[in-house]
N, C-alpha and C positions, 0 to 999 in steps of 0.2 A: 928328517922330514918336518917341514913347517907348513901348516895349512892355515889359511885365513879364517877368522871367525865369521860365521854367517850372521848378518844383521837380522833384526826382527822383521820378518815378512810373512805373507800369507802362505806361500808355497815353498816350504823348506826343501822339499825333495828335489825340485829342479835346481835350486842353488847348490845343494850338496852334490848332485850329479855333475854339474858344470865345474865345481871346484875340484872334484876328484878326477874328472876327465882332463882338466888342465894339469893337474899334478902328474898324471900318468904320461901325458904328452910331453911335459917338460922334463920328465925323468926323475922328479923328486919322489915319486912312487915308482920304483924301478922294477923291471921285469923279474918275476920270481919272488918279489917282496911280499911278506905275509901281511894280510889286512886284519887289523884289530879294531872291532867296532867301538869298544870302550874308548880307545885312544883317539879315534877319529871324532867321536861325539864330544870328547873333552876339548880337543883342539879347536873344533868348529863351533863349540858352545851351543849344541843342539841335542835333542833327545836321541835315543837309539832308534826310534821308529823311522824318521826320515833317512837315517844312515842306512838302515836295513833295506829300505825300499830302493834307495839309490844304488846300493851294492847289487841288488837283484837286477836292476836295469843294466848295470855295467857287465854283469855276468851274462845276461841275455845278448848283449852287444858283442860278447866274446873278448872283452878286455880284462875280465877276471875269470878265474877257473878254480875248481876244487882241487886241492892237493892232499893226498893221503896223510893224515896225521897233522896237517897244518891248517886246515880250513881253507878259506879263500886266499888266493895269491894273485898278483898281477900276471896276466898271461905273458909268456915269453914270446919274443918276436921270432917269426919263421921266415927266412929269406924266400923260400919257394912261394909261400902264401902271399907275401908282399909283392913278389914279381907278378903273380897272376892278377892281383888286384890292380896293379899299375897298368897291365895290359888292357883291362876293362876301362880304366880311367882314360887311357890314351885314345881308345875308340870313341868314347863319349865326348872327350874334348875336341877331337877332330871333327866329329859330326856337328857339335855346337858351333865351332868356329866357321865351318863351311856355311851353315845356315845363317849365322850372324852376318857373314860377309855378303851373302846373297841379298841381304837387306841393307847393306852398307851401314851397319849399325856403328855407333860411336861409343867406344868404351871410355869412360871418364878418365882423363889424364890424372885426375886427383888420386885415383887408385894406384897408379904407377908411382907418382910422387911420394905417396904415403909409404908404399912398399920400399922404395929406395931409402927413405929416411929410417924406416924401421929396421932395415938390414944392418944399419950401423949401430943398433942398440943391442941390449942383452936380454930383452924380454922374449923368451922363446915362444910363448903363446901368442904374443903380438905378431911375431914373424909368421907364425902359422896362419893366424887370422887374416893377415894382409894378403898372403898367397891365396887362401881360399876365397876371399872376397873378390879377387881379380877373376878367378875362374867362374865364380857364381855369376859375375856380371856378364860373362860370355854366354853362360847357360840361359840367362834371362833374355839376352839380346837375340838368341836363336829363335825365339818365338814358339819354342816347343817346351812346355812346362814339364813334360815327362822326362826330359834329360836331367833336369835338376833333381827330380824325385828319385831317379835311378842312381844318381851320383851320391846322394846323402849317405847311404849305408857304407859306401866305400871310404868316404872322407873320414868317418869316425876312426877307422883303422889306420888310414894314411897319416892322420894327425900325429900319432905317437912316433911313427917312423921318421916323419919330417922333423919332429922335435929332436930326435936323437942325432940327426945329421946337422940340423941348423944350429945346434950348440957350437958347432965349429964355424967360425967366421969365413974360413976359406971355402966352405961349401956353398956360401951364398953368392959367390962371385958369378956374374953373368946371368943370374936368374931373371932379374928385372930388365936386362937388355933383351932377353928372349921374349919376355912378356910384352915389351914395347913393340917389338917387331910383329908379334901376333896381332896386337891391337891395330897397328898401322895397316896390315894386310886386310883386316876386317873392314876398317874404315875405307880403304881403297876399293873394296868390293872384289878383291882377288880371292875367290873361294878356294881354289886349288892350293894357293900358297898359304892361306890361313890354316887350312886343314893339315897341310904337310908340316908347317912349323909347329902346330899344336901337337901333332903325333911325335915329331922329333923331340920336342920339349919333354913330353911324358916319358919317352924311351930313354932319353939322357938322364932324367931324374931316376928312373927305375934302375938303370945300370949303376949310377952313382950310389944310390941308397943301398943296393945289395952289396956292392963292393965295400962300402963303409961298415955295413953290418957284419960282414964276414971277416973283416980285418981289425975292427975296433975293439977296444977294451969293453965297450958296451956289450958285445956279444960274448966276450970271455967271461964277464960277470954272470951272464945267463947260464953258461955251461957249468959254472962253479956253484950256482945257487941250488 
């Protein structure tokens, strides 16, 4: 595990939280791994106070949990839970796309271009951020701010599952073609097609993620932890 040092800033807690969330999402802090406050504080060059606060935030978000005799550990991934979260995401995405299409909103092509370029790289968090940025743009284009608010809590959990799968380059194939098709349907004002494509996209991602979790070494490591 290698974590970046936190530069001198006013709000250390947010920086520590983001760093640890990124490490969990990228897998450098793996499911079942024990969290040692002293080690984290030393690696990130901060005191234990912001570390403790950030860990409590991550625990509240469900990304860390108490383990008997081990203290805090990274929460293990659960395929059933992830599947249920993705069902909610699919419904929200379809609603947002339908509303955005009814307004003939234009999703910036730069988001898709950035996503395609990022897909060829190795920065897992950048891959996740590009994907989330695209979907956030649709939420904003829907004109209903409550969609984005409802989606936030789910994306925290989806980040780490996406990270586990996106580490495999073959898992990225076709994602941005699907995004481009959704953006076109929205721009064309085809609400039914935009909603259907969005729901299909989420369902395909859900099935792929669960299949990868159930068959990958990533899940085997959890069961051995």
